Backbone as CSV, one residue per row, in Angstrom:
resi,resn,N_x,N_y,N_z,CA_x,CA_y,CA_z,C_x,C_y,C_z
1,MET,34.882,-63.262,-72.499,33.525,-64.010,-73.542,34.608,-64.727,-74.605
2,SER,34.523,-65.856,-74.821,35.546,-66.259,-76.327,34.475,-66.449,-77.554
3,ASP,35.027,-66.333,-78.665,34.717,-66.124,-79.671,34.202,-67.388,-80.451
4,SER,34.202,-68.411,-79.623,33.881,-69.813,-80.338,32.593,-69.385,-80.640
5,PRO,31.965,-70.956,-81.596,30.755,-70.793,-81.407,29.540,-71.696,-80.362
6,PRO,28.545,-70.500,-79.927,28.091,-71.046,-78.440,27.520,-72.501,-79.118
7,GLU,27.227,-73.790,-77.880,27.168,-74.528,-77.884,25.297,-75.288,-79.082
8,ASP,25.149,-74.364,-78.163,23.149,-74.453,-79.029,23.288,-73.149,-79.925
9,PRO,23.245,-73.519,-81.438,23.114,-72.248,-82.115,21.803,-71.667,-82.462
10,SER,20.935,-72.625,-81.718,19.554,-72.201,-82.086,19.038,-71.123,-81.217
11,LEU,19.773,-70.958,-79.837,19.974,-70.183,-78.771,19.957,-68.933,-79.077
12,ALA,21.481,-68.971,-79.566,22.189,-67.845,-79.966,21.477,-67.251,-81.176
13,ALA,21.016,-68.056,-81.974,19.965,-67.352,-82.950,19.148,-66.564,-82.972
14,LEU,18.020,-67.099,-81.291,17.083,-66.700,-80.681,17.606,-65.052,-80.303
15,LEU,18.373,-65.325,-79.360,18.933,-64.172,-78.839,19.535,-62.888,-79.830
16,ILE,20.058,-63.200,-80.612,20.156,-62.066,-82.117,19.001,-61.598,-82.707
17,ALA,18.092,-62.434,-82.430,16.792,-61.833,-83.185,15.812,-61.478,-82.342
18,LEU,16.060,-61.254,-81.174,15.095,-60.548,-80.529,15.785,-59.602,-79.971
19,HIS,16.946,-59.289,-80.286,17.704,-58.354,-79.801,18.208,-57.996,-78.304
20,VAL,18.572,-59.059,-77.663,18.402,-58.675,-76.585,19.878,-58.227,-75.764
21,ARG,21.157,-58.344,-76.681,22.326,-57.359,-76.512,21.841,-55.871,-76.230
22,ARG,21.401,-55.144,-77.540,20.519,-53.902,-77.354,19.663,-53.914,-76.527
23,ASN,19.286,-54.704,-76.393,17.959,-54.131,-75.046,18.299,-54.340,-73.912
24,ALA,19.701,-55.055,-73.834,20.353,-54.720,-72.177,21.077,-53.392,-72.172
25,ALA,21.927,-53.431,-73.045,22.296,-52.051,-72.998,21.348,-51.013,-72.895
26,ILE,20.095,-50.842,-73.108,19.125,-49.812,-72.836,18.654,-49.965,-71.776
27,GLY,18.641,-51.340,-71.022,18.250,-51.677,-69.638,19.499,-50.794,-68.730
28,LEU,20.280,-51.315,-69.025,21.748,-50.553,-68.127,21.388,-48.991,-67.910
29,VAL,21.602,-48.376,-69.329,21.533,-47.234,-69.008,19.982,-46.316,-68.450
30,VAL,18.968,-46.700,-68.673,17.498,-46.506,-68.110,17.851,-46.879,-66.290
31,GLY,18.534,-48.061,-66.167,18.432,-48.628,-64.873,19.625,-47.493,-63.833
32,ILE,20.810,-47.125,-64.347,21.909,-46.233,-64.264,21.049,-45.108,-64.134
33,ALA,20.784,-44.812,-64.695,19.852,-43.095,-64.756,18.801,-42.936,-64.123
34,LEU,18.214,-44.166,-63.541,17.221,-44.034,-62.524,17.632,-43.968,-60.930
35,ALA,18.339,-45.122,-61.047,19.172,-44.876,-59.750,20.316,-43.538,-59.442
36,THR,20.841,-43.345,-60.247,21.239,-41.885,-60.129,20.262,-40.342,-60.139
37,LEU,19.313,-40.441,-60.460,18.241,-39.712,-60.120,17.597,-40.217,-58.675
38,ALA,17.488,-41.371,-58.373,16.877,-41.524,-56.977,18.253,-41.308,-55.923
39,TYR,19.332,-41.360,-56.090,20.158,-41.151,-55.262,20.315,-39.701,-54.938
40,GLY,20.461,-38.915,-55.683,20.964,-37.576,-55.856,19.433,-36.756,-55.128
41,TYR,18.230,-37.189,-55.378,17.311,-36.502,-54.965,17.620,-37.280,-53.534
42,ARG,17.409,-38.100,-53.024,18.026,-38.570,-51.671,18.739,-38.046,-50.706
43,ILE,20.199,-38.252,-51.591,20.856,-37.331,-50.795,21.291,-36.163,-50.745
44,VAL,20.910,-35.488,-52.135,21.330,-33.813,-52.372,19.889,-33.144,-51.799
45,LEU,19.415,-33.328,-52.391,17.643,-32.724,-51.913,17.062,-32.505,-50.848
46,VAL,16.749,-33.934,-50.574,16.005,-34.317,-49.381,16.903,-34.404,-48.408
47,ALA,16.840,-33.253,-46.877,17.422,-33.682,-45.631,16.598,-35.070,-45.309
48,PRO,17.694,-35.274,-44.153,17.434,-36.691,-43.304,15.942,-36.118,-42.396
49,ALA,15.298,-36.995,-41.928,14.346,-36.742,-41.055,15.171,-36.462,-39.713
50,PRO,14.322,-35.890,-38.825,15.044,-35.822,-37.526,15.040,-36.882,-36.395
51,GLY,16.009,-36.622,-36.210,16.388,-38.298,-35.120,16.777,-39.014,-36.233
52,VAL,16.581,-39.446,-37.424,17.027,-40.624,-37.706,18.397,-40.354,-38.862
53,GLU,18.932,-41.492,-38.635,20.512,-41.331,-39.050,20.222,-41.977,-40.328
54,SER,20.898,-41.187,-41.533,21.093,-41.737,-42.846,22.482,-41.790,-43.756
55,SER,22.718,-42.815,-43.959,24.098,-43.361,-44.503,24.192,-42.998,-46.072
56,PRO,24.700,-42.226,-46.638,24.897,-42.157,-48.334,25.400,-43.540,-48.643
57,LEU,26.147,-44.200,-48.067,27.142,-45.694,-48.185,25.640,-46.486,-48.403
58,LEU,24.688,-46.521,-47.340,23.605,-47.262,-47.446,22.519,-46.860,-48.507
59,PHE,22.513,-45.447,-49.113,21.681,-45.481,-50.001,22.560,-45.417,-51.140
60,GLY,23.631,-45.648,-51.390,24.477,-45.968,-52.724,24.194,-47.504,-53.130
61,VAL,24.271,-48.522,-51.886,23.785,-49.625,-51.828,22.543,-50.004,-52.402
62,LEU,21.681,-49.174,-52.073,20.170,-49.420,-52.322,20.232,-48.772,-53.937
63,ALA,20.675,-47.893,-54.099,20.721,-47.506,-55.641,21.567,-48.241,-56.389
64,VAL,22.432,-49.018,-56.452,23.056,-50.299,-57.086,21.952,-51.237,-57.448
65,THR,21.113,-51.803,-56.551,19.846,-52.515,-56.147,18.737,-52.031,-57.224
66,LEU,18.816,-50.943,-57.294,17.688,-50.118,-57.611,18.194,-50.560,-59.346
67,ALA,19.230,-49.861,-59.647,19.698,-50.053,-61.139,19.721,-51.419,-61.693
68,VAL,20.509,-52.082,-60.872,20.606,-53.740,-61.331,19.006,-54.243,-61.572
69,SER,17.988,-54.176,-60.992,16.654,-54.379,-60.635,15.727,-53.907,-61.786
70,ALA,16.245,-52.303,-61.900,15.626,-51.425,-62.991,16.217,-52.099,-64.442
71,ALA,17.189,-52.303,-64.568,17.621,-52.740,-65.809,17.196,-54.022,-66.417
72,ALA,17.239,-55.146,-65.242,16.520,-56.039,-65.747,14.937,-55.915,-66.303
73,PHE,14.433,-55.176,-65.667,13.102,-54.852,-66.020,12.749,-54.547,-67.225
74,VAL,13.366,-52.961,-67.534,13.132,-52.632,-68.814,13.855,-53.522,-69.706
75,THR,14.978,-54.158,-69.550,15.310,-55.562,-70.837,14.480,-56.601,-71.130
76,LEU,13.596,-57.078,-69.791,12.728,-57.976,-70.146,11.923,-57.452,-70.834
77,CYS,11.225,-56.411,-70.655,9.798,-55.679,-71.359,9.990,-55.554,-72.905
78,LEU,11.655,-54.834,-73.159,11.872,-54.187,-74.779,11.918,-56.359,-74.975
79,THR,12.643,-56.784,-74.694,12.621,-58.298,-75.435,11.188,-58.670,-75.501
80,ILE,10.442,-58.658,-74.775,8.909,-59.168,-74.732,8.459,-58.620,-75.595
81,GLY,8.906,-57.162,-75.952,8.338,-56.745,-77.210,8.770,-56.982,-78.325
82,SER,10.072,-57.010,-78.307,10.510,-57.583,-80.017,10.139,-59.020,-80.120
83,ALA,9.623,-59.798,-78.987,9.472,-61.038,-79.365,7.974,-60.989,-79.924
84,ILE,7.368,-60.269,-79.742,5.526,-59.935,-79.909,5.975,-59.703,-81.115
85,ARG,6.717,-58.416,-81.491,6.666,-57.347,-82.929,6.914,-59.158,-84.206
86,ARG,8.005,-59.854,-83.148,8.656,-61.017,-84.196,7.545,-61.935,-84.788
87,ALA,6.729,-61.876,-83.311,5.830,-63.277,-84.202,4.660,-62.735,-84.999
88,ARG,4.377,-61.362,-84.771,3.378,-60.350,-85.385,4.019,-60.730,-87.002
89,ARG,5.080,-60.408,-87.269,5.713,-60.466,-88.852,5.508,-61.836,-89.104
90,LEU,5.634,-62.938,-88.306,5.266,-64.370,-88.958,4.445,-64.567,-89.545
91,ASP,3.451,-63.593,-88.985,1.856,-64.350,-89.522,1.927,-63.844,-90.868
C-alpha cells in the first residue's frame, strides 16, 4: 500500500472511526483459530468413516474457506457494533 492520501477522505475517516482495521485483525485471529480447531478435530481426533476416503488436503482447503468466511463475519459484526456505538454517542 502506498502512503499517499486516499481519493475520498470521507471514506478513510469513516473506516478509521469504525475501527475497521482493528476489527479485521480480530476477525482474522478468530477465523484462523476456528479453522485450526475444526481441522484438528476432524483430522486428528475423529477417525474417517468406514469406506469413506478423506483427504487432509481437502479438509485443509475447507479450513481455509472456513477461516476466511469466519473472519469476514466477525469483522462485519464488530464493525456494525462500532457503528451502532458511534451513532448512539452522536445522539
